[in-house]
Biopython code that builds the backbone (N, CA, C, O; Angstrom):
import numpy as np
from Bio.PDB.StructureBuilder import StructureBuilder

atoms = [
    (1, "MET", "N", (16.838, 1.570, 30.004)),
    (1, "MET", "CA", (17.271, 0.197, 29.797)),
    (1, "MET", "C", (16.826, -0.283, 28.422)),
    (1, "MET", "O", (15.880, 0.240, 27.834)),
    (2, "THR", "N", (17.529, -1.283, 27.932)),
    (2, "THR", "CA", (17.185, -1.824, 26.627)),
    (2, "THR", "C", (15.935, -2.684, 26.709)),
    (2, "THR", "O", (15.624, -3.267, 27.748)),
    (3, "GLU", "N", (15.241, -2.746, 25.608)),
    (3, "GLU", "CA", (14.014, -3.521, 25.517)),
    (3, "GLU", "C", (14.342, -5.015, 25.481)),
    (3, "GLU", "O", (15.364, -5.417, 24.925)),
    (4, "LEU", "N", (13.482, -5.822, 26.067)),
    (4, "LEU", "CA", (13.641, -7.270, 25.999)),
    (4, "LEU", "C", (13.081, -7.720, 24.652)),
    (4, "LEU", "O", (11.870, -7.677, 24.435)),
    (5, "THR", "N", (13.956, -8.149, 23.752)),
    (5, "THR", "CA", (13.547, -8.457, 22.392)),
    (5, "THR", "C", (13.347, -9.948, 22.129)),
    (5, "THR", "O", (12.716, -10.322, 21.140)),
    (6, "GLU", "N", (13.871, -10.788, 22.992)),
    (6, "GLU", "CA", (13.716, -12.233, 22.804)),
    (6, "GLU", "C", (12.408, -12.699, 23.425)),
    (6, "GLU", "O", (11.799, -11.979, 24.216)),
    (7, "LYS", "N", (11.977, -13.902, 23.065)),
    (7, "LYS", "CA", (10.744, -14.461, 23.623)),
    (7, "LYS", "C", (10.989, -15.179, 24.943)),
    (7, "LYS", "O", (10.057, -15.403, 25.715)),
    (8, "ILE", "N", (12.238, -15.538, 25.203)),
    (8, "ILE", "CA", (12.549, -16.303, 26.401)),
    (8, "ILE", "C", (13.939, -15.925, 26.914)),
    (8, "ILE", "O", (14.855, -15.639, 26.143)),
    (9, "TYR", "N", (14.062, -15.935, 28.248)),
    (9, "TYR", "CA", (15.336, -15.634, 28.915)),
    (9, "TYR", "C", (15.491, -16.556, 30.114)),
    (9, "TYR", "O", (14.507, -16.993, 30.711)),
    (10, "TYR", "N", (16.740, -16.845, 30.455)),
    (10, "TYR", "CA", (17.001, -17.444, 31.757)),
    (10, "TYR", "C", (16.800, -16.330, 32.777)),
    (10, "TYR", "O", (17.231, -15.199, 32.552)),
    (11, "ALA", "N", (16.160, -16.632, 33.878)),
    (11, "ALA", "CA", (15.884, -15.608, 34.886)),
    (11, "ALA", "C", (17.104, -15.437, 35.787)),
    (11, "ALA", "O", (17.103, -15.856, 36.945)),
    (12, "ASP", "N", (18.147, -14.811, 35.232)),
    (12, "ASP", "CA", (19.352, -14.528, 35.997)),
    (12, "ASP", "C", (19.143, -13.249, 36.814)),
    (12, "ASP", "O", (18.049, -12.683, 36.809)),
    (13, "GLN", "N", (20.163, -12.804, 37.500)),
    (13, "GLN", "CA", (20.032, -11.613, 38.351)),
    (13, "GLN", "C", (19.648, -10.367, 37.564)),
    (13, "GLN", "O", (18.889, -9.533, 38.058)),
    (14, "ASN", "N", (20.168, -10.230, 36.337)),
    (14, "ASN", "CA", (19.822, -9.069, 35.512)),
    (14, "ASN", "C", (18.338, -9.056, 35.155)),
    (14, "ASN", "O", (17.689, -8.013, 35.228)),
    (15, "ILE", "N", (17.810, -10.195, 34.777)),
    (15, "ILE", "CA", (16.387, -10.291, 34.439)),
    (15, "ILE", "C", (15.537, -10.054, 35.681)),
    (15, "ILE", "O", (14.527, -9.353, 35.610)),
    (16, "LEU", "N", (15.923, -10.617, 36.800)),
    (16, "LEU", "CA", (15.146, -10.427, 38.025)),
    (16, "LEU", "C", (15.113, -8.953, 38.444)),
    (16, "LEU", "O", (14.095, -8.478, 38.948)),
    (17, "LYS", "N", (16.215, -8.228, 38.240)),
    (17, "LYS", "CA", (16.233, -6.792, 38.524)),
    (17, "LYS", "C", (15.315, -6.037, 37.572)),
    (17, "LYS", "O", (14.620, -5.104, 37.974)),
    (18, "ARG", "N", (15.317, -6.451, 36.298)),
    (18, "ARG", "CA", (14.426, -5.827, 35.310)),
    (18, "ARG", "C", (12.968, -6.041, 35.692)),
    (18, "ARG", "O", (12.155, -5.121, 35.600)),
    (19, "ILE", "N", (12.642, -7.251, 36.120)),
    (19, "ILE", "CA", (11.264, -7.549, 36.518)),
    (19, "ILE", "C", (10.855, -6.632, 37.664)),
    (19, "ILE", "O", (9.759, -6.072, 37.662)),
    (20, "GLU", "N", (11.733, -6.485, 38.628)),
    (20, "GLU", "CA", (11.454, -5.657, 39.798)),
    (20, "GLU", "C", (11.176, -4.200, 39.415)),
    (20, "GLU", "O", (10.305, -3.556, 40.000)),
    (21, "SER", "N", (11.913, -3.691, 38.440)),
    (21, "SER", "CA", (11.766, -2.271, 38.099)),
    (21, "SER", "C", (10.790, -1.989, 36.956)),
    (21, "SER", "O", (10.135, -0.947, 36.953)),
    (22, "ASP", "N", (10.683, -2.899, 35.990)),
    (22, "ASP", "CA", (9.932, -2.606, 34.769)),
    (22, "ASP", "C", (8.616, -3.365, 34.614)),
    (22, "ASP", "O", (7.901, -3.167, 33.632)),
    (23, "PHE", "N", (8.293, -4.225, 35.568)),
    (23, "PHE", "CA", (7.113, -5.074, 35.426)),
    (23, "PHE", "C", (6.206, -4.979, 36.638)),
    (23, "PHE", "O", (6.646, -4.706, 37.755)),
    (24, "GLU", "N", (4.929, -5.212, 36.385)),
    (24, "GLU", "CA", (3.919, -5.208, 37.437)),
    (24, "GLU", "C", (3.421, -6.640, 37.646)),
    (24, "GLU", "O", (3.074, -7.332, 36.689)),
    (25, "LEU", "N", (3.390, -7.070, 38.896)),
    (25, "LEU", "CA", (2.874, -8.394, 39.234)),
    (25, "LEU", "C", (1.367, -8.407, 38.995)),
    (25, "LEU", "O", (0.649, -7.547, 39.504)),
    (26, "ILE", "N", (0.890, -9.377, 38.225)),
    (26, "ILE", "CA", (-0.532, -9.479, 37.898)),
    (26, "ILE", "C", (-1.186, -10.644, 38.637)),
    (26, "ILE", "O", (-2.270, -10.492, 39.200)),
    (27, "ASP", "N", (-0.531, -11.809, 38.636)),
    (27, "ASP", "CA", (-1.142, -13.001, 39.224)),
    (27, "ASP", "C", (-0.057, -14.026, 39.546)),
    (27, "ASP", "O", (1.073, -13.954, 39.063)),
    (28, "ARG", "N", (-0.448, -14.967, 40.372)),
    (28, "ARG", "CA", (0.452, -16.039, 40.786)),
    (28, "ARG", "C", (-0.395, -17.302, 40.900)),
    (28, "ARG", "O", (-1.349, -17.343, 41.677)),
    (29, "LYS", "N", (-0.048, -18.333, 40.128)),
    (29, "LYS", "CA", (-0.794, -19.591, 40.177)),
    (29, "LYS", "C", (0.152, -20.755, 39.970)),
    (29, "LYS", "O", (1.006, -20.728, 39.084)),
    (30, "GLY", "N", (-0.007, -21.788, 40.805)),
    (30, "GLY", "CA", (0.819, -22.975, 40.640)),
    (30, "GLY", "C", (2.296, -22.634, 40.671)),
    (30, "GLY", "O", (2.786, -22.026, 41.623)),
    (31, "TRP", "N", (2.992, -23.026, 39.636)),
    (31, "TRP", "CA", (4.443, -22.823, 39.552)),
    (31, "TRP", "C", (4.830, -21.596, 38.741)),
    (31, "TRP", "O", (5.991, -21.452, 38.358)),
    (32, "TYR", "N", (3.859, -20.692, 38.468)),
    (32, "TYR", "CA", (4.132, -19.556, 37.600)),
    (32, "TYR", "C", (3.675, -18.235, 38.205)),
    (32, "TYR", "O", (2.781, -18.183, 39.049)),
    (33, "ILE", "N", (4.330, -17.156, 37.736)),
    (33, "ILE", "CA", (3.978, -15.794, 38.123)),
    (33, "ILE", "C", (3.753, -15.006, 36.838)),
    (33, "ILE", "O", (4.573, -15.065, 35.921)),
    (34, "LEU", "N", (2.656, -14.274, 36.766)),
    (34, "LEU", "CA", (2.331, -13.477, 35.591)),
    (34, "LEU", "C", (2.682, -12.016, 35.849)),
    (34, "LEU", "O", (2.314, -11.443, 36.875)),
    (35, "TYR", "N", (3.404, -11.425, 34.896)),
    (35, "TYR", "CA", (3.788, -10.009, 34.967)),
    (35, "TYR", "C", (3.328, -9.292, 33.718)),
    (35, "TYR", "O", (3.138, -9.899, 32.665)),
    (36, "ARG", "N", (3.146, -7.958, 33.857)),
    (36, "ARG", "CA", (2.873, -7.102, 32.705)),
    (36, "ARG", "C", (3.962, -6.042, 32.644)),
    (36, "ARG", "O", (4.289, -5.405, 33.646)),
    (37, "ASN", "N", (4.504, -5.870, 31.475)),
    (37, "ASN", "CA", (5.520, -4.846, 31.256)),
    (37, "ASN", "C", (4.859, -3.488, 31.365)),
    (37, "ASN", "O", (3.849, -3.233, 30.708)),
    (38, "LYS", "N", (5.421, -2.607, 32.193)),
    (38, "LYS", "CA", (4.851, -1.280, 32.424)),
    (38, "LYS", "C", (4.923, -0.386, 31.192)),
    (38, "LYS", "O", (4.116, 0.533, 31.052)),
    (39, "THR", "N", (5.863, -0.637, 30.311)),
    (39, "THR", "CA", (6.058, 0.204, 29.132)),
    (39, "THR", "C", (5.167, -0.198, 27.967)),
    (39, "THR", "O", (4.458, 0.642, 27.412)),
    (40, "ASP", "N", (5.194, -1.477, 27.588)),
    (40, "ASP", "CA", (4.455, -1.892, 26.386)),
    (40, "ASP", "C", (3.239, -2.775, 26.678)),
    (40, "ASP", "O", (2.574, -3.236, 25.750)),
    (41, "ASN", "N", (2.945, -3.012, 27.963)),
    (41, "ASN", "CA", (1.795, -3.826, 28.389)),
    (41, "ASN", "C", (1.848, -5.278, 27.928)),
    (41, "ASN", "O", (0.819, -5.955, 27.914)),
    (42, "SER", "N", (3.027, -5.769, 27.549)),
    (42, "SER", "CA", (3.149, -7.177, 27.181)),
    (42, "SER", "C", (3.108, -8.036, 28.445)),
    (42, "SER", "O", (3.471, -7.588, 29.533)),
    (43, "TYR", "N", (2.664, -9.263, 28.276)),
    (43, "TYR", "CA", (2.586, -10.198, 29.398)),
    (43, "TYR", "C", (3.749, -11.169, 29.363)),
    (43, "TYR", "O", (4.174, -11.631, 28.304)),
    (44, "TRP", "N", (4.252, -11.465, 30.552)),
    (44, "TRP", "CA", (5.401, -12.344, 30.697)),
    (44, "TRP", "C", (5.134, -13.315, 31.839)),
    (44, "TRP", "O", (4.479, -12.973, 32.823)),
    (45, "ARG", "N", (5.655, -14.536, 31.692)),
    (45, "ARG", "CA", (5.493, -15.541, 32.731)),
    (45, "ARG", "C", (6.868, -15.921, 33.281)),
    (45, "ARG", "O", (7.802, -16.213, 32.534)),
    (46, "LEU", "N", (6.959, -15.907, 34.596)),
    (46, "LEU", "CA", (8.182, -16.309, 35.289)),
    (46, "LEU", "C", (7.895, -17.594, 36.038)),
    (46, "LEU", "O", (6.861, -17.721, 36.694)),
    (47, "ASP", "N", (8.811, -18.550, 35.940)),
    (47, "ASP", "CA", (8.685, -19.766, 36.742)),
    (47, "ASP", "C", (8.948, -19.420, 38.194)),
    (47, "ASP", "O", (9.830, -18.614, 38.492)),
    (48, "GLU", "N", (8.192, -20.021, 39.098)),
    (48, "GLU", "CA", (8.478, -19.878, 40.528)),
    (48, "GLU", "C", (9.872, -20.443, 40.784)),
    (48, "GLU", "O", (10.299, -21.391, 40.125)),
    (49, "TRP", "N", (10.563, -19.861, 41.732)),
    (49, "TRP", "CA", (11.904, -20.331, 42.058)),
    (49, "TRP", "C", (11.836, -21.720, 42.675)),
    (49, "TRP", "O", (10.990, -22.000, 43.524)),
    (50, "ASP", "N", (12.741, -22.580, 42.233)),
    (50, "ASP", "CA", (12.891, -23.931, 42.767)),
    (50, "ASP", "C", (14.381, -24.236, 42.700)),
    (50, "ASP", "O", (14.998, -24.099, 41.644)),
    (51, "LYS", "N", (14.952, -24.642, 43.809)),
    (51, "LYS", "CA", (16.408, -24.846, 43.834)),
    (51, "LYS", "C", (16.886, -25.920, 42.872)),
    (51, "LYS", "O", (18.076, -25.977, 42.563)),
    (52, "LEU", "N", (15.994, -26.769, 42.393)),
    (52, "LEU", "CA", (16.388, -27.850, 41.497)),
    (52, "LEU", "C", (16.100, -27.559, 40.026)),
    (52, "LEU", "O", (16.375, -28.401, 39.171)),
    (53, "GLN", "N", (15.549, -26.377, 39.714)),
    (53, "GLN", "CA", (15.174, -26.055, 38.336)),
    (53, "GLN", "C", (15.695, -24.686, 37.925)),
    (53, "GLN", "O", (15.923, -23.812, 38.762)),
    (54, "GLU", "N", (15.877, -24.518, 36.627)),
    (54, "GLU", "CA", (16.169, -23.201, 36.070)),
    (54, "GLU", "C", (14.870, -22.409, 36.028)),
    (54, "GLU", "O", (13.797, -22.977, 35.828)),
    (55, "GLN", "N", (14.967, -21.119, 36.213)),
    (55, "GLN", "CA", (13.810, -20.242, 36.047)),
    (55, "GLN", "C", (13.857, -19.649, 34.650)),
    (55, "GLN", "O", (14.913, -19.227, 34.178)),
    (56, "PHE", "N", (12.711, -19.622, 33.998)),
    (56, "PHE", "CA", (12.592, -19.023, 32.678)),
    (56, "PHE", "C", (11.633, -17.841, 32.749)),
    (56, "PHE", "O", (10.666, -17.855, 33.511)),
    (57, "PHE", "N", (11.912, -16.834, 31.958)),
    (57, "PHE", "CA", (11.057, -15.660, 31.829)),
    (57, "PHE", "C", (10.618, -15.614, 30.379)),
    (57, "PHE", "O", (11.441, -15.395, 29.490)),
    (58, "ILE", "N", (9.317, -15.821, 30.126)),
    (58, "ILE", "CA", (8.812, -16.037, 28.778)),
    (58, "ILE", "C", (7.768, -14.990, 28.412)),
    (58, "ILE", "O", (6.838, -14.721, 29.172)),
    (59, "ARG", "N", (7.943, -14.409, 27.237)),
    (59, "ARG", "CA", (6.952, -13.449, 26.725)),
    (59, "ARG", "C", (5.746, -14.229, 26.205)),
    (59, "ARG", "O", (5.899, -15.185, 25.445)),
    (60, "LEU", "N", (4.554, -13.819, 26.616)),
    (60, "LEU", "CA", (3.321, -14.489, 26.224)),
    (60, "LEU", "C", (2.621, -13.713, 25.117)),
    (60, "LEU", "O", (2.780, -12.497, 25.008)),
    (61, "GLU", "N", (1.857, -14.408, 24.309)),
    (61, "GLU", "CA", (1.049, -13.752, 23.272)),
    (61, "GLU", "C", (-0.099, -12.983, 23.918)),
    (61, "GLU", "O", (-0.492, -11.922, 23.433)),
    (62, "SER", "N", (-0.636, -13.522, 25.014)),
    (62, "SER", "CA", (-1.717, -12.864, 25.755)),
    (62, "SER", "C", (-1.728, -13.444, 27.171)),
    (62, "SER", "O", (-0.937, -14.329, 27.496)),
    (63, "SER", "N", (-2.623, -12.939, 27.997)),
    (63, "SER", "CA", (-2.711, -13.457, 29.358)),
    (63, "SER", "C", (-3.728, -14.603, 29.464)),
    (63, "SER", "O", (-3.967, -15.122, 30.555)),
    (64, "GLU", "N", (-4.312, -14.988, 28.356)),
    (64, "GLU", "CA", (-5.278, -16.071, 28.334)),
    (64, "GLU", "C", (-4.589, -17.418, 28.555)),
    (64, "GLU", "O", (-3.574, -17.708, 27.922)),
    (65, "ASN", "N", (-5.127, -18.223, 29.433)),
    (65, "ASN", "CA", (-4.596, -19.569, 29.715)),
    (65, "ASN", "C", (-3.102, -19.560, 30.002)),
    (65, "ASN", "O", (-2.403, -20.510, 29.649)),
    (66, "TRP", "N", (-2.609, -18.526, 30.624)),
    (66, "TRP", "CA", (-1.169, -18.325, 30.803)),
    (66, "TRP", "C", (-0.493, -19.415, 31.621)),
    (66, "TRP", "O", (0.712, -19.623, 31.472)),
    (67, "THR", "N", (-1.223, -20.117, 32.477)),
    (67, "THR", "CA", (-0.600, -21.193, 33.271)),
    (67, "THR", "C", (-0.559, -22.511, 32.518)),
    (67, "THR", "O", (0.174, -23.420, 32.909)),
    (68, "GLU", "N", (-1.326, -22.633, 31.452)),
    (68, "GLU", "CA", (-1.441, -23.897, 30.739)),
    (68, "GLU", "C", (-0.539, -24.007, 29.524)),
    (68, "GLU", "O", (-0.399, -25.093, 28.961)),
    (69, "LEU", "N", (0.061, -22.934, 29.117)),
    (69, "LEU", "CA", (0.883, -22.929, 27.910)),
    (69, "LEU", "C", (2.192, -23.680, 28.130)),
    (69, "LEU", "O", (2.816, -23.581, 29.187)),
    (70, "ILE", "N", (2.590, -24.429, 27.112)),
    (70, "ILE", "CA", (3.812, -25.233, 27.188)),
    (70, "ILE", "C", (4.834, -24.643, 26.221)),
    (70, "ILE", "O", (4.538, -24.401, 25.051)),
    (71, "TYR", "N", (6.028, -24.421, 26.728)),
    (71, "TYR", "CA", (7.076, -23.763, 25.943)),
    (71, "TYR", "C", (8.345, -24.609, 25.838)),
    (71, "TYR", "O", (9.447, -24.062, 25.817)),
    (72, "GLU", "N", (8.210, -25.910, 25.774)),
    (72, "GLU", "CA", (9.386, -26.776, 25.753)),
    (72, "GLU", "C", (10.267, -26.519, 24.524)),
    (72, "GLU", "O", (11.492, -26.498, 24.648)),
    (73, "LYS", "N", (9.679, -26.326, 23.359)),
    (73, "LYS", "CA", (10.480, -26.069, 22.153)),
    (73, "LYS", "C", (11.277, -24.777, 22.297)),
    (73, "LYS", "O", (12.442, -24.714, 21.905)),
    (74, "LEU", "N", (10.653, -23.754, 22.857)),
    (74, "LEU", "CA", (11.335, -22.483, 23.077)),
    (74, "LEU", "C", (12.487, -22.655, 24.071)),
    (74, "LEU", "O", (13.558, -22.075, 23.891)),
    (75, "LYS", "N", (12.268, -23.442, 25.106)),
    (75, "LYS", "CA", (13.309, -23.706, 26.098)),
    (75, "LYS", "C", (14.473, -24.483, 25.471)),
    (75, "LYS", "O", (15.633, -24.237, 25.801)),
    (76, "MET", "N", (14.161, -25.415, 24.573)),
    (76, "MET", "CA", (15.225, -26.167, 23.882)),
    (76, "MET", "C", (16.030, -25.245, 22.970)),
    (76, "MET", "O", (17.248, -25.384, 22.863)),
    (77, "GLU", "N", (15.354, -24.308, 22.317)),
    (77, "GLU", "CA", (16.068, -23.347, 21.465)),
    (77, "GLU", "C", (16.989, -22.456, 22.298)),
    (77, "GLU", "O", (18.095, -22.133, 21.866)),
    (78, "LEU", "N", (16.541, -22.062, 23.482)),
    (78, "LEU", "CA", (17.381, -21.265, 24.373)),
    (78, "LEU", "C", (18.602, -22.073, 24.818)),
    (78, "LEU", "O", (19.713, -21.546, 24.866)),
    (79, "LEU", "N", (18.397, -23.336, 25.138)),
    (79, "LEU", "CA", (19.507, -24.222, 25.506)),
    (79, "LEU", "C", (20.512, -24.312, 24.364)),
    (79, "LEU", "O", (21.720, -24.208, 24.577)),
    (80, "LYS", "N", (20.004, -24.505, 23.157)),
    (80, "LYS", "CA", (20.872, -24.596, 21.976)),
    (80, "LYS", "C", (21.631, -23.292, 21.756)),
    (80, "LYS", "O", (22.830, -23.308, 21.478)),
    (81, "SER", "N", (20.944, -22.177, 21.877)),
    (81, "SER", "CA", (21.567, -20.869, 21.709)),
    (81, "SER", "C", (22.620, -20.613, 22.785)),
    (81, "SER", "O", (23.689, -20.076, 22.497)),
    (82, "ASN", "N", (22.320, -20.992, 24.005)),
    (82, "ASN", "CA", (23.221, -20.779, 25.129)),
    (82, "ASN", "C", (24.499, -21.617, 25.010)),
    (82, "ASN", "O", (25.595, -21.118, 25.266)),
    (83, "ARG", "N", (24.362, -22.856, 24.631)),
    (83, "ARG", "CA", (25.510, -23.771, 24.561)),
    (83, "ARG", "C", (26.214, -23.770, 23.218)),
    (83, "ARG", "O", (27.412, -24.041, 23.141)),
    (84, "GLY", "N", (25.471, -23.465, 22.155)),
    (84, "GLY", "CA", (26.037, -23.549, 20.814)),
    (84, "GLY", "C", (26.038, -24.991, 20.325)),
    (84, "GLY", "O", (25.795, -25.922, 21.093)),
    (85, "THR", "N", (26.315, -25.162, 19.035)),
    (85, "THR", "CA", (26.359, -26.508, 18.463)),
    (85, "THR", "C", (27.713, -26.773, 17.825)),
    (85, "THR", "O", (28.445, -25.854, 17.458)),
    (86, "SER", "N", (28.015, -28.027, 17.708)),
    (86, "SER", "CA", (29.266, -28.445, 17.074)),
    (86, "SER", "C", (28.949, -28.991, 15.685)),
    (86, "SER", "O", (27.791, -29.011, 15.269)),
    (87, "ASN", "N", (29.969, -29.428, 14.980)),
    (87, "ASN", "CA", (29.784, -30.064, 13.676)),
    (87, "ASN", "C", (29.511, -31.552, 13.808)),
    (87, "ASN", "O", (29.230, -32.225, 12.816)),
    (88, "GLN", "N", (29.591, -32.067, 15.024)),
    (88, "GLN", "CA", (29.361, -33.492, 15.271)),
    (88, "GLN", "C", (27.864, -33.787, 15.332)),
    (88, "GLN", "O", (27.083, -32.962, 15.805)),
    (89, "LYS", "N", (27.475, -34.945, 14.862)),
    (89, "LYS", "CA", (26.075, -35.363, 14.946)),
    (89, "LYS", "C", (25.780, -35.890, 16.344)),
    (89, "LYS", "O", (26.662, -36.419, 17.020)),
    (90, "CYS", "N", (24.553, -35.741, 16.757)),
    (90, "CYS", "CA", (24.083, -36.253, 18.044)),
    (90, "CYS", "C", (24.306, -37.763, 18.075)),
    (90, "CYS", "O", (24.070, -38.450, 17.082)),
    (91, "SER", "N", (24.756, -38.271, 19.209)),
    (91, "SER", "CA", (25.050, -39.700, 19.322)),
    (91, "SER", "C", (23.814, -40.532, 19.662)),
    (91, "SER", "O", (23.896, -41.759, 19.723)),
    (92, "TRP", "N", (22.685, -39.887, 19.881)),
    (92, "TRP", "CA", (21.456, -40.626, 20.180)),
    (92, "TRP", "C", (21.050, -41.400, 18.925)),
    (92, "TRP", "O", (21.147, -40.879, 17.814)),
    (93, "LYS", "N", (20.605, -42.616, 19.099)),
    (93, "LYS", "CA", (20.263, -43.487, 17.982)),
    (93, "LYS", "C", (19.271, -42.810, 17.026)),
    (93, "LYS", "O", (18.236, -42.294, 17.449)),
    (94, "ASP", "N", (19.605, -42.823, 15.747)),
    (94, "ASP", "CA", (18.777, -42.304, 14.657)),
    (94, "ASP", "C", (18.546, -40.792, 14.697)),
    (94, "ASP", "O", (17.631, -40.300, 14.036)),
    (95, "CYS", "N", (19.341, -40.052, 15.447)),
    (95, "CYS", "CA", (19.190, -38.599, 15.487)),
    (95, "CYS", "C", (20.154, -37.964, 14.491)),
    (95, "CYS", "O", (21.328, -38.328, 14.426)),
    (96, "GLU", "N", (19.643, -37.012, 13.718)),
    (96, "GLU", "CA", (20.446, -36.327, 12.703)),
    (96, "GLU", "C", (20.827, -34.902, 13.094)),
    (96, "GLU", "O", (21.500, -34.211, 12.329)),
    (97, "ARG", "N", (20.401, -34.453, 14.282)),
    (97, "ARG", "CA", (20.736, -33.089, 14.715)),
    (97, "ARG", "C", (22.218, -32.993, 15.074)),
    (97, "ARG", "O", (22.865, -33.997, 15.370)),
    (98, "ASN", "N", (22.740, -31.770, 15.043)),
    (98, "ASN", "CA", (24.107, -31.543, 15.506)),
    (98, "ASN", "C", (24.118, -31.550, 17.030)),
    (98, "ASN", "O", (23.168, -31.110, 17.677)),
    (99, "ALA", "N", (25.204, -32.054, 17.582)),
    (99, "ALA", "CA", (25.369, -32.099, 19.034)),
    (99, "ALA", "C", (25.660, -30.700, 19.567)),
    (99, "ALA", "O", (26.186, -29.847, 18.853)),
    (100, "LEU", "N", (25.316, -30.482, 20.817)),
    (100, "LEU", "CA", (25.670, -29.235, 21.483)),
    (100, "LEU", "C", (27.177, -29.178, 21.668)),
    (100, "LEU", "O", (27.836, -30.215, 21.739)),
    (101, "THR", "N", (27.718, -27.987, 21.744)),
    (101, "THR", "CA", (29.149, -27.804, 21.939)),
    (101, "THR", "C", (29.612, -28.533, 23.204)),
    (101, "THR", "O", (29.001, -28.426, 24.267)),
    (102, "GLU", "N", (30.697, -29.268, 23.053)),
    (102, "GLU", "CA", (31.310, -30.037, 24.142)),
    (102, "GLU", "C", (30.383, -31.085, 24.750)),
    (102, "GLU", "O", (30.546, -31.487, 25.902)),
    (103, "MET", "N", (29.408, -31.520, 23.953)),
    (103, "MET", "CA", (28.518, -32.601, 24.372)),
    (103, "MET", "C", (28.383, -33.563, 23.202)),
    (103, "MET", "O", (28.728, -33.230, 22.068)),
    (104, "ALA", "N", (27.882, -34.750, 23.485)),
    (104, "ALA", "CA", (27.700, -35.740, 22.437)),
    (104, "ALA", "C", (26.257, -35.809, 21.954)),
    (104, "ALA", "O", (25.934, -36.596, 21.064)),
    (105, "ILE", "N", (25.394, -34.988, 22.537)),
    (105, "ILE", "CA", (23.981, -35.044, 22.186)),
    (105, "ILE", "C", (23.444, -33.656, 21.822)),
    (105, "ILE", "O", (24.031, -32.633, 22.176)),
    (106, "CYS", "N", (22.327, -33.647, 21.114)),
    (106, "CYS", "CA", (21.689, -32.404, 20.670)),
    (106, "CYS", "C", (20.842, -31.802, 21.785)),
    (106, "CYS", "O", (20.695, -32.386, 22.858)),
    (107, "GLU", "N", (20.285, -30.615, 21.508)),
    (107, "GLU", "CA", (19.465, -29.922, 22.498)),
    (107, "GLU", "C", (18.195, -30.703, 22.846)),
    (107, "GLU", "O", (17.747, -30.681, 23.993)),
    (108, "PHE", "N", (17.619, -31.387, 21.865)),
    (108, "PHE", "CA", (16.394, -32.152, 22.123)),
    (108, "PHE", "C", (16.657, -33.266, 23.131)),
    (108, "PHE", "O", (15.914, -33.414, 24.102)),
    (109, "HIS", "N", (17.698, -34.041, 22.909)),
    (109, "HIS", "CA", (17.995, -35.151, 23.812)),
    (109, "HIS", "C", (18.583, -34.662, 25.142)),
    (109, "HIS", "O", (18.349, -35.270, 26.187)),
    (110, "ALA", "N", (19.327, -33.592, 25.102)),
    (110, "ALA", "CA", (19.838, -33.019, 26.354)),
    (110, "ALA", "C", (18.674, -32.582, 27.234)),
    (110, "ALA", "O", (18.681, -32.811, 28.443)),
    (111, "TYR", "N", (17.675, -31.953, 26.621)),
    (111, "TYR", "CA", (16.525, -31.427, 27.365)),
    (111, "TYR", "C", (15.566, -32.544, 27.772)),
    (111, "TYR", "O", (15.214, -32.655, 28.947)),
    (112, "THR", "N", (15.146, -33.359, 26.829)),
    (112, "THR", "CA", (14.096, -34.345, 27.104)),
    (112, "THR", "C", (14.595, -35.598, 27.806)),
    (112, "THR", "O", (13.887, -36.157, 28.644)),
    (113, "GLU", "N", (15.778, -36.040, 27.483)),
    (113, "GLU", "CA", (16.286, -37.309, 28.038)),
    (113, "GLU", "C", (17.195, -37.118, 29.249)),
    (113, "GLU", "O", (17.190, -37.934, 30.170)),
    (114, "MET", "N", (17.980, -36.032, 29.245)),
    (114, "MET", "CA", (18.967, -35.840, 30.302)),
    (114, "MET", "C", (18.552, -34.776, 31.315)),
    (114, "MET", "O", (19.177, -34.664, 32.370)),
    (115, "GLY", "N", (17.521, -34.000, 31.025)),
    (115, "GLY", "CA", (17.045, -32.980, 31.946)),
    (115, "GLY", "C", (17.915, -31.742, 32.023)),
    (115, "GLY", "O", (17.821, -30.978, 32.984)),
    (116, "ILE", "N", (18.764, -31.532, 31.021)),
    (116, "ILE", "CA", (19.652, -30.353, 31.005)),
    (116, "ILE", "C", (18.844, -29.144, 30.569)),
    (116, "ILE", "O", (18.130, -29.206, 29.568)),
    (117, "ARG", "N", (18.947, -28.044, 31.307)),
    (117, "ARG", "CA", (18.169, -26.844, 31.011)),
    (117, "ARG", "C", (19.033, -25.642, 30.646)),
    (117, "ARG", "O", (18.535, -24.682, 30.058)),
    (118, "LYS", "N", (20.307, -25.681, 30.983)),
    (118, "LYS", "CA", (21.163, -24.519, 30.698)),
    (118, "LYS", "C", (22.540, -24.980, 30.295)),
    (118, "LYS", "O", (23.410, -24.155, 30.014)),
]
sb = StructureBuilder()
sb.init_structure("model")
sb.init_model(0)
sb.init_chain("A")
sb.init_seg("    ")
for serial, (resi, resn, name, xyz) in enumerate(atoms, 1):
    if name == "N":
        sb.init_residue(resn, " ", resi, " ")
    sb.init_atom(name, np.array(xyz, "f"), 0.0, 1.0, " ", f" {name:<3s}", serial, name[0])
structure = sb.get_structure()
C-alpha cells in the first residue's frame, strides 16, 4: 500500500481499513485513539466515532500530550483542500479570504462559525 504522506485525513472507509491493517492501537483517552504505524513507528490520532462529527486521522510529531494537541488550522486546511476555493471573496464582514467553491464564505468562517467540517 502507498504511504500516508499528508498530516491529516478524513477517516473514511479506506483510512479505517489502513488503520486496521497497518497500525497498532496504543491508547484510548477521552475522544481520541492513539495509533502507531507498524512500518515507520509514527504516531497518529483518530477521533472517536460520533454520529454528529467527522472523524479525522492526524499524524502527530510525538506521542507526548497527544490528547491535548489542537489541530483546528490543519482541519481548516483539509476543508479548504477538499472543497476548493473560488475567485469570490468571503462574504463575512472584513474577511479578505477567497470563498470555498460553491459557498459564500471561506474555510475559516465555514469551520469556526458554521461548523462545517467536510
